Each structure stands twice: as C-alpha cells, then as structure tokens.
N, C-alpha and C positions, 0 to 999 in steps of 0.2 A: 571631414575626418576620414582617415584611411580605413580600409577594410579591416586591417589587423587591430587597430584601436577599437573599432566597433565590436569586433569579436571578443576582445578581452573585456570591454565594458559590459557587454551582454552576459558573459559567463560570470563575472563578479556579481552583477546584480541578481542573477538567478541564484547563486550561492547564498547571497544575503537574504533572499526571500524565503529560503527553506531553512528548516532547523539545522543547527542549533541557534542560528541568528534569529530567524523567524521575524524579520522586520516587515512592517506593513507597506511602506511606500515602494520598496523595490518590486513588489508584486505587480504594481501598476506601471512600472518603468522598464522591467527586464526585457521585454520584447521590442521596445522602441529601437534599439540598435539593429535588430533583425529587419524591421521595416525599412530603416535607413539603408541597410545593405541592399535590400530588394530594389529600392528606388535608384540607388547608385548603379546597381548592376544592369538595370533596364536601359541605361544610356550607353552601355558597352556595345561595340559592333557585333560581338557574339554573346548576347545576354544569357543564353542557356548555359553555356560553358562557365561564365562568370558566376551565375547563380548556383550551379553545382558546387563550385569551389567554395563560395561563401557559405553555403549551407553545411557543407562537410566540416569545415573548420569551426563554424559556430557550434555545431552539434558536438564535435570532438572536444572543444575547449569547455563548453558548458557542462557536458556530462562527465568529462574527465575531472573537473573540479568538484562538482556536486557528489560524485560517486568515488572520490579518492579513497574512501575507506575500504573499498573492495581490495585494493592492492595491499593494504595493511592487514586486513582480516585474512585474506587468502594466503598471503605469504606466511602467516602464522602456522598454517597447515603444511604447505609444501610450495616451493617456488614454481612447480609446474602449474598449480592452480591459479597463479597470477595471470596465466594466459586467459583465464575467464574474464578478468578485468579488461584486458585489451580487446577481447572479442566483444564484450558488452558495449564498450564505448564506440567501437568501430561500427557495430550494427546500428546503434542509435545515431551515429553521425551519418550513416548512409540514408536513414530515414529522413533526417533533417535536410540532407542534400537533395533528395527527391522532392521534399516539400518546397524548398526554395525554387528549384527548377520548374516545378509544375505551377506554383503560384505565379511566377513571372510569366510563364507561357500562357496560362489561362487569362491573366490580366491583359496581356497583349492581344489575345485573340478575341476575347469577349468584350473588352473595354469596361468590364465591371470594376468598381472601385476596390482598392486593396482592403478597405475596412469590411468588405463582404468576403472576398476570396481568402485572405490570409487567416482570419479566425476560424473559418470553416475547415480550412486545410489543416491548421494546427490541431484542432480537436479531432479530426479524422485520423491524423497520424498518431495521436495519443491513443485512440481506440485501437489502431493497428498494432501498436507496441504491446498492448495488453492482450492481444489475440494471435500472437505469432507462434502458435503451436508449442513445441517443447521448450522454446526459449522465450516465452511470454514473460514480460517483466514490467508490470504496471506500477512501477515504483515512482512515487512523487509526481503525479500529474500536476499541471500548473495550478489547478484549483486547490490542491492540498497545501499550497504555500500559504493560504489564508487561514488554516486551521488554528493558528495561534490567536485568532480573533473570532471566536465562535459567532458573535453577533453578525459578522459579515457573511457567514456561509449557512445561515439558517435556511436559505432558499434551496439548499441541497435536498430538502425533503420533497421538493417539487422537481428540480432539474438534475439532481445527482451531482457527483463530483465533476463529471465532464461538462455539465451545464455551467458550473462555476468557471471551469477552464475556458469555455467559449466566451463568457462575459468578460473575463479578464483579458483574453486575447483581443477581443473587440475594443476594450478600453485602451490597451496599449497601442493598438493600431490607430485609433482615433487621435490619441495624444501625439503620436509620431507625425501624422498627417497635419495636425494643427501646427506643429513646429515647422514643418516644411512649408506650409502655406501661411506662415505668420505675416507675410506682407499684406495678405487680404484679411484684415483684422476681423471683419464680420464673419467670414467663413470659419476662421480659426476659433473664434469665440463660440460659434455654434457647436463645433466638435467638442470643445472643452466643456461646454454646458451640458452636452449629452452625457459625457462621462460623469460629471458631477451629479447629474440627475439620476443616472443609473446607480451610482454608489449610494446616494441618499435613499433611493427606493429599496435597495438591498438591505441597507442598514435599518431602515424603517420597518421592513418586514421582519428583520431579525429581532428588533426590540419588541415588536408586537408578539411574536411567537414566544420569546423568552419570558414575557410577562403573562401570557395567557394560556400556554400549554399546560394542562393539568398533568401532574406526575403522581405516580403511585409507588409506594415503597413495597418491595417484594420480600426483603429479608437481608441478613448480613452475610457477606462473603469475606472469608479470610484467604488472602493470597500469600504464600510463603516465598521468600527470596533468599535462597541459601548461599548465593554468591560463591559457587564452587568454581575453582579455576579450571580452564579448558583442558590443560594437560593432566591435572589431578583426576579429572573425571574419567579419563581413559587409561588410568593406571590400574591394572588388575588387582594389585595389592590394596588399593584404596576403596574397592567397591563396597565392602561391608561397612566401612566407616562412613562413607557417603550416605548409604541407605539409613544407617543409624542416625546420622545428623538430620536427614529429611524427616524421619519419623519423630525425632525429638522436637523439631520446629513445628511439625504438624500438631503434636500433643500440646505444645505451648499455645498454639493458636486456638485449639479447642478449649483449653482450660481458661485462658485469659479473656478471650473475646466471645466465647459461646456462639459461634457462627451457625448459620443454616447450611453453609456449604464451604468446604476447604478446597483450595486449588493449588496444585503443585505445578511447577513450570514444565515446559517442553523437555522431553528426555531427561527429566529430573533423575530418574533411575537410569544410569548410563549403561544399561544392559537389557537383556530380554527378561522382562518381569516374571513371566511364568516359569522360568528356569530357576527361580529362587523362592521356593515355597515358604521359607521363613519370613521373607519380606512380605509376601502376599498375606500371610497369616497375621503379621503385625499391623498392616494397614487395615485389613478386614476387622481386626479386633477394635481398632480405633473407631472406625465408622460405626460398628455395631454398638460399642460401648457408649458412644456419645449420640447415637441415633442421628448421625450427620454424614451425608454423602461426601466423598472425597474424589476429586478428579486428579488422576496421576498420569503424568507424561512419561512414556517409556517406549521400548522397542517391542513390537509384536512379531512373532515368527510362526510360519506355517510350513510344515514339511510336505513335499510332493511325493507321489508314488515312486518316482525315479531317483529318490534320495536327494534331490535338489531341494532347495527351500526358497521361500520368499519372506522378506522382512519389511516391516513398515514403521515409519515414525507414527506413533499411536498415542491415543488418550484412552485410558481405562477409567470407567466411572464405577466406583464402589458405592452401592446403595446403603440405605440405613440398616439393612440386615447384614452388611459386610460382604455382599456378593458382587463380583465384577463381571459375572457371566449372565446376569439377568437382563442386561441391555447390551446391544452390540458394541464392540470395541470400535472407536473411530480411527480410521486410517487416513492419514493426511492425503488430501486430494491434489493440491498444487505443490509440486516439488521444486526446490531450488535447483536450477540447472547446474550440472557438473557435480556439485558437492553432494546432492542427494540422488540425482539421477543423470547419467550422461545422456544428452539429447540425441535423438535420431538413430542411434546405433544400439546394438546389444550391449548393455552395461557390463555384462559378464566378461567382455573382452578386457576390461580394465580392472578385473577383480584383484590383481596383485598390486595395484597402485592405491596407496592410502588416500582417502578423501575423494576418490573418484567414485561417485555413488551408484548403487544399483538398487536403491530402495523401490519397493512396489508403490504404484499409484493407487490409492484407495478410491472407494466409491463416495458419492456425495453423502455427507454425514446425517445421522438421525437426529431428531430432537429428543433430548433426554428429559425425563420427568423427575423432578425433585420436589420435596415438600414446599419449598419457597416459590416454585414455578418451573416452567419449561425453559430449557436453554439449548443452544447449539454451541459447538466447539470450533474455534479457528486455531490452527497450529501455525505458529511462526508467521511467515509473510503472507499467509492466506488472508490476513487482515487487509492486504492491498487489493484483493479481488472482491469487488462490490457485489458480485452475483451470489456469493456464498451467504453473506449476512442477509441479503434480501430473501434468498430461498428459505433460510431458517425462519425468518419473520412470517413468510407466507404459510409455513407449515405450523405456525402457532407458537414459536419461541417468544418468550417474554423478555429474555435477556441473552447476552452472548458471553462466552468465556474464551479469552485469548490466552494461550499458553505459548511461551517462547523461551529460547535460550540465546541471548545476545552476547554471551561471553566472548565469542570469537570476533565480535566487532571491536573489542578493546575500548579504549577511551577516545573514540572517534565520534563523528557526528551521526553515525548510523543508528544507534539506539534511539536518538531523538527523532530522526526521520521516520524510523519504523513505527514509533508510537503515534506519530501524527495521523496515520491512516485511520486510527480508531475514532478520532473525532468525526471524520466524515461518515464512517459507517454508522455511528450512533445517531447522527442527525438524519441521514438518509432514511433510516428505518425507525427512528424514534425508540431505540432500544438502549437499555443500560448495558454497560460492558465492564467485566472484571478481568484484569490483566495480571498474570503471574509470570515474571521474567526471572531467570536464574540470577543474573547480575544487575537487574533493573533494565528498563524502567517498569516497575509494577505500579498499578494505579486502578482507580475506578473512574469510568466516564459515564456521565448521565445522558439522557436522551437529548439534551440541549448542547451536547458536545463539550460540557465543562468537565475539566479533569480534577479529581479529588484524591487525596492521600497519596500523591505522587512521590515515589521514593527516589533516592539518589543512586547513581551508578556505584556498584561495588559494595554497597552496604549489605551485611547479613541481617535481615530483618523480616518482618511480616507486616502486611497492611490489611486492615479490616475496616469495613464500612458498609453502609446501606446501599444496596443496588436498587435503582429506580427504573420504572418503565412508564410508557405512555400508552393508553388504550386507544390509539389511533392507527389507522392504516394509511400511510402516506401515499401520495400520488406516485412517488418513486417506487415504493414497494409494489404497487399495482402494475406499473408499466415498465419498470426497469430502466436501463440506460437509453431512454428514448432520445435524448439529445445527441448522444454519441452516435446512435444508429442513424438519425436523420442527417447528421453532419457527414457520415460516411456516404450515405446515399447522395446527398447534395454534392459532395466532392467528386464522386464518380460521374454524376450528371454533368458537372462542369467540365470534366475531362472529355466526356463524349461530345458535348456541345462544341468544345474547342476543336476536337478532331473533325467534326462536320464542317465547321467554319474554315478550317485549314484545307479540307478537301475541295471546298468551293473555290477558294482562292487559287488552287493549283489546277483545277479543271479548265480545259480550253473553252473559251466562249464561242 
C-alpha cells in the first residue's frame, strides 16, 4: 500500500476512534498504518528523510481531520483566528514528523524492536504536546479514544490516561508486526495472543473495579444549560435579558429539584459580574433564600494603579449566606491559545483585534467548601489537563465541577470530544464530576467514568442528579503521570544511546 493510502487510512481510523463516532475497534487499529509506514520507510535509501515526510503528512492529515471543528469554530469569530487552526495542525504534524524520524533512527541504531520503540515514543510525544508552554494542547490523547467504553479504561486509576495511551500504542504496533510477519504463523500468533491477553486483563480489571468500588452519595447538583447564542451573548442590549434568563433557570432548578449546589456554565454572565450590583444581589438572594451555594461563571476584573486592568475567565462561588467574597474567586489557569491569550508576546499588542485574547492567567484554584462536600472547579478545556483534577483530589476535594461554554463549537464533533476528557479525570481520581455547559453537553460523571443525565446539544434545559464519590486515594492520585514521565525519560535515554552508538560507528578504529 502506498504512503498516501496509509496516511489516509490512519487519519480516518483515528477520527472514527474519537467522538462523536467513538468506535471501539479503530482504537486498536488506528496506528497500524503508522507502523507500516515506518517499516516501508526503513527500506528507503534515505530513511530519515522518508520518515520525516511520512510523519508530517500522517500528523497533518490525522489532526486536520480530527480537529476540523477548529476552522468552523474560529471562523465564527473572525477569519484571522482561522490561522490558529493551521498553526495547531502544523505544530502537531511537526511533532509526528520528529516521532517518525527518531523512531526509525533509534530502531536502526539500537536494533530494538518497534513494539518497544514506537509506543514509548508516541507516549513521550503526547506528553510533550501537553507541556509545550503557552501553546500546550493535550486534547484527545490516544487513551481518551476508549472513554466511550469505561470498563476498558478503569486501569487509568493506576496508570492514568497516558498509561492507556502506551498500552494502546503497544497493541497497535504488535498487531501491525503480526500482519507483516504473518508468514511466520507462530510468531504472529504470539503477538496477537499478547494483545488479546492485554485487552482481557484490562477488561477484567475494569469489571472487578466497577463491581467492587464502593461509591458514596454526596448530594444533588443542578447544572443549568441556558443555550444562549454566541452572538446574542455579546450584544450589549441583551445583557440584562440574558442575566434574567439565567436567574430564572436557576430559580427553576432550586424549586423543582431542591439541589445542594447549583452550577452555571462558563462565562454564563457575559460581562464583569461585579459591575452589575443588581445581578449580584439577585444571585445572592437565591443562594441565601434557599440555603444553596451557586457557582457562577463570569468575568472578573482588577484595576491596576496605572489605570490599566487585568481580567480573568472566572468562577464565583456564592455560599449559603449569599456571599461571593467569603471564598476566593477562581481564575482560570490554563488558557486557550490565541482566543483567551496570545502566546509568547504581550497580548495588549492585539487589543484592537476582536477575539485575540489578553485574559490573565490565574493561580491554581482553591478547594471550595459546600454543605454537600468539598469541590474544585475546572473551567472549559482545563478538563484536558490531568494535573488539575489530581491536585484538587490531593487537597481533599470530594468531587469536581466543570463549567464550560461550547457554543462557539457549533454542531461539530468538538463538544463530544471535549466532554470525553471528564471520563478519564473521574476514573483517574475516583471523583464524581458535575458539568454545566451553555449549549451542552451538560452531565454528571461518576467515579467509574459512567455518564448520567447527559443533555443534547442546543437544548435549553437543566440537569439535576446525585453526585457520587469514592473514598479511595488512587495510585495515580499519589504519583501523577508516572507513565508519561517514564516514557519521556525512556525516550530521551534511547536518543542518547543511539547517539553514542552512532559516535562509535563514526570513530576511527
């Protein structure tokens, strides 16, 4: 099969593995084309050059297809922001090109089998993408493709999302090598048997955990989904009507479901909350009158002595007494590149351009105390960063609250991809999660990664249900992303070993 066909097949299989398709089998097949490309490229007279090209086009096609929604969403704001889509898939393609080239080179120099080199490299690159400074983007690691089948990823409480990635990459590589070596039936059968045994062990662990993990009910959370249109939200003449609608939905939730906590979506109030005392008073009266805390997504602003100001994407927590200043306001820590904060440069240079962000980066969030239990807040795509939920859990949080505004995604695959991260966060930390999204998907996720009361996109509704927790401290909570760290160290060690072997071959005898 030609390189181009393998690139296309790999990209399509990856897209089918991720939401909204979320098919099981493609997760175990999607990297087989990548391994076949590496093997074919090794026979080229100039293998490094061939591998670079193969990796670049594989990464560009796969990420371009999976992340197509970026062009749709960003174009909704301004055509200039569409450059963010191109920049994203180009950066990811460069990562994949480096992975292919280094995998081929290490394989040639060390003679280690591809089923060792490639999975470690793939996982190390996934770690790198999630730690690349202002443009870190840990969206949809390979392990996340299995979140539609929670029984298969219960092992994440030990190995984390990147541990699942490593195991999936190893399974894909083993199956590819079995296909290539199918003439030796015994060797091919051993590779396939290893994959089957690994899947059976992971599924068996999942069944045991899902049957044996004791869960404890904390209380009822009501998440409101106002379904406000993106353009409507930024129309100055609509602000008061939007606030009134939010307060009305919140009142309905309080009366109909009698929750222990009410959650509004990210930036539900599309303005600086404290600049509207009447809104603050109405929310405070609701919280005080029903003795129920309310989490409100809004903008927070602080003026500086030089008359400049900083502003944050924030979450205000109104307590049972109606006070929002009794506990610190949470300022979002991980910002969406370009849209929320222009990376690497002074964002004020772009102040005149709409949707080129200059939001402030907040500090790591506090754990809030509510009558139903302690919780931490994740705003928007902070759900993709595994360290935040783990930190909250280590600080004593019993459950998590995720607020988001996915209206700008439109009717694309992005809202489904976005919500998938919470399944992994719940399993890693064994925490329950309540999610409030402006246009959906709002839902509850239990500590076993099972989704409940999931709403449809675009519905104006509310979701209320019991939040569960587990009184366990997982190995992942204690150690963090130890698999990803070990893969990074191992990958760097393989590179150094290959450099030494190359130096020996070049040195005169």
